N, C-alpha and C positions, 0 to 999 in steps of 0.2 A: 504493499499499499504506500510505503514512504516513497519507493524508488521513482515512481512515475512523476509525482508531484515535484520531487527534489530535482529530477532531471530537467523538466520544463522549467522550473525556477533557475536551474544553473544556466540554461541555454540563454534565458532572457537577460542575465547579468554578464555573460562574457562579452567582452567589447570585440575581441579580434574573431576571426573566422574559426569555425568548429565543425565537427561532423557528427550528426546524430545517427546512431546505429538503432535499428528495431528489428526484434525478432517478429517477423511477419508470418511464418509458417512452420510448424513442428511436424515432422512425419515420425511417429512412434513416440518415444518418450523423451524427456530432456530434463534438465536440471531446473529450469525456468520455463515459464509459460509464453504463449503468443502474446504479444504487446508489450513484452518487457524492452526497456530502452537503456540506452548508455550515451554518454557524450564523451567525444575525444578532441581536446585542443591541439593545435599544431604543434606545441612543444612537447606533446607526449603525454600531458596530464590527462587522466580519465576520471569519469565518475559514472559508478554504477558497472553492472557485469552483465552478460548474456548467457554465460555457461558457468561451469566449475572453475573458470579461469584459464581455461585451455586454448580458447580460440580469439581472445582479446588481443594478443600481440599480432596475429595475423590480420585481424580487422583493422589494427592501427595502420600497418603499411598498406593494405588495401585503400585506407581513407586517403592516402596521398595522392591517388589517382582520380578522386572524384572531384567534379567540378560543379559549378552553380547550377548548370543547365542540364546536367546529365547525372542521374543516380546510378548506383550499381547494386546488384542483388548477389551475394554469395552463398555458397551451399556448403556446409560442413557435416560430413558423415561422423556421428560420435559413436557408433557401434562397433568399430573396429577398435581393436586393442593391440595391434602390432607397433613396431617401432616407427612406422611411417605415418601413423594416425595420430590423432589427438588423444587417444587413450582414455577418454571419459568412461567409455563402456555403458553409455545410458541407451543404446540401441535406438537412436534416433537421428533424424537428419535435420539440421537447422537451416532455414532460409533467412538470411539477414540482409535487410535493406541499409544501404548507406547513402546519405544525403547531405550535401554542404549546407550550412545554414548562412543565408545572406540577410542583410539588414531587414528586407521585407518580411521574410520568413520569421525572423526574431521579433519583429513587431506583431505578427500574427499570434505568435505564442505568448508575447505578453498579454494579448487580448484574451487567450485561452486562459491565461493563468488568473485573469481578473475575474472571469465567470467562475472558475473553479474555487476562487476565494470567496465567491458568494454563495458557495454550495451548489454550483449548477453543473451539470454534465455538458460536455462538448463532443460531438461526433467528428471524428477525423476521417476524411474520404480522399485516398490517394490514387491517381492514375498512374500506373507503374510503367506506362508506355509513353505517355505524354510529359511525365514528371511534373505534375500539377497536384495542389493540395487544395481541399475544400474543407472548411470547418463550419459546422451547424450547431449553434448552441441550444441548449434546452428551451430557451425563451424565443427561438426562431430567428435568430441573428446569423446571418451567412457571410462568410469573408474567407479570404485566401487568395491563392494565385490562379484558381480554377476560374477563368473566364468565360468558358463555353458553357453550354446548358448542363444543368445537372444530370447526371446519368439516370436513367429510367431503371430503379431497384425496387423490388417488391417490399423490402424493408430495411432498416438499418440494422445490422447485426455484425458482430465481430467476425473477421476472417476475411480470405481472398475469394473473390467471386470474378473469374476470368481475368481482366487486367486491372480490377478494382480492389484495393485493400481498405477495409474499414475497422475503426476501433474507437470505442467509446472511452473517452478521457474522463475518469471519475474524480471529483473533489475528495479532498482529504476527508477521512472519516472523523467526526468530532466527538470527543468525549467530555462530559461534564462531571466532575467529581465534587460532591457535596461533602466537606470534611477535610480539614488541613492538619490531622493528626499525624503521627510518626509513620503509622501503617500507609498512609496515602503516597509517601514519597516514592517507595518502589514502584507502586503502581503507576505513578506519573513518569518516571524514568522508563519503564518498559513501554507504556503507551507511546512516549515519544519516539523511541527506537523502533516500533513497529508502525509509525507513521500516523498516529492518531493527532489531530490538533486539539490539545488539552486545555481545559479551563478549570480551575480549582476554585471553589467558592466556600466561604466560610464567615461567621459573623465575629470570630476572634481575630482581631486585626494583628495581633502579636504572632499568630501562627501562620496566616494567609499571606505571605510575602514573597516576592521574587526570589529573596535570598534563601527562604527555605525551600522554595520550589523553582530552581534554575532552570529546569527543563519545561516548565509549564509555559505555555503560550499566553496564558492570562490568569491573573489572580485578582478574584472579585471579592471585596469585602462587604459584608451587609447581612441583615437577617434575611431568612427566606422570602419573606413577603416583600421586602425591598428590593432583592436582586432578580427574582423571578421574572418580573415585567421586562428587565434588561437583557434577558437571555432568549435568544431566538431559537429555541429548541423545536426541532421539526421531527418529522416521521423518521429521518434517516439517522438520527443522533443517538448515541449511546450515553447512559447516565447512570452513576453509581452513587448510593447513598452509604456513607460511612463516617458520619458524625460522632457515633458512639454517645449521643445524646437523645434519649428516647423521645422527649417532647419535640425537639427539633426535626428527628426524623419523621415523626408523625406529621408534623406541619409541611415538611417537604413533600412526603408522600402525597398528602391531601393535594397540594398545589400540581403536582405533577400528574396526578390521575385525571386533571382537567384538560391535559395535553395528550398528545400521541407522539410518542418517541419509538424508536427500532429496538432499544433494549434498555430494561431498567433493572438494575441489580441492587440488591439491599444486603449489607453486611449484617450477619447475626444468625442466630439459632433459629430452628423452625418455631419454637415456642415464642421467641421474641417477635417474629415476623407476624405470628398469629395475633398477638397482642397489638402490633400496630395496626392492623385491618380492623380490630375490634369484632363486630359482628358481621363485617363484610367478608365475602368469599374473595380470596386472593385471585386476580386474574392470571390465567395460564401464561401469558407472555411475560410475567414479571419473574425474574430470577432471583428467588430468594428461598434458601440461603444462595449468595452469590457464587458464581465460579463454577467450573467444571470439578467433579468429584475426584480429585487426583490424590487425595490424602495429604493435603497441603498443610505445613506446619510453619507458623510465623509469617510475618508481613511479605517478605519476597516470595515465597511460594504461593501465598494467596494471591498476590499480584499476577504471578504466572497463570494461575486457574482462572482469573478474571479475564485477562487478556486471552487465553485460549479460547474461552468461551465465546468472546466477542468476534474474534477471528473466524471462529467455527460459523457463526451466524453470517458474517460478510461472505464467507466462501461457499457456504452449503448450497446455495440455489444453483451455482455454475461449476461445481465440482463434483464429478461423479465418484470421486475416491473418499469424499467427506462422510463421515459417520456420527451418528447421534450417539454419545456415550452418556448422556444425562441419567442419572439414576444407577449407573452400573459403577463397580469398583468400590474402593474404599470412600468413606465420607471424609470431608475435612476434619481435622483434629483439633482445630483452635476453637471450636465453637462455631465456626462458619457453616458446617454442614452437622446435622444431628439427626440420626436415623430414627 
């Protein structure tokens, strides 16, 4: 989740010429999936990866031959394991597109990033023969280097269709954490590492500070009823309640139940959660106790279980290898899970 946004952000800030590499097709299996990107500067500096680190050096050399008006597509067979191969052993063939980023393309990507910062999706449509790119934002804005008629396609969907490559550029996933205690710190760190735009909210000014949470994108101080109107929590967002203050948790929960979010996790035992809901039945979409039941002990492992559950939700709809393990295995041993 982090890589795509970070790559686009990096391209928009690099002043000199650079090359954007995109994994546009995978035959078989691979270390990373279609749509993964990396950027290579002319001085050899790189951000991102498209394999287990085995094809990037070759890609950099190929990038020297790419021009502004002509892209190139390179094929790497990772299934072979002899001395002449890359030796990845993933049993897949990677098709990687290289394109030079000119000022116009960089400006288009700045526009893409602006929409992503607003939480909007942007579709990227590339003509692989004419070397043109079209961007279509979620709110209907159309821009890019594609001056001809928009191709007639049945629907926008990820993948290659004849000479057209399409990819949905998704905004960063947003995580709102209510509670600025010590156990929130590893959650913020791990959320940042996995690409979540993270906001920490707490009424205790001494706890909710950038000094305490340097990895947080935002720290908001205030009581729940004060800060909730300022938070544009949408149906795509993730929320975790972990204040360790029963009355505040109850207040936050009441306010959040008036909204729709993608994920709401509540730290605490099943008995505590039942008390929070009083006579109401807990909605099935709320994760309480929070996190996957991996037998976590302590704040760091609890953070892993929470992030794992959120990533599972992000991936499950589009990943045939995902599996729902809720309710299986050990329960958390810190009171987060209680059989």
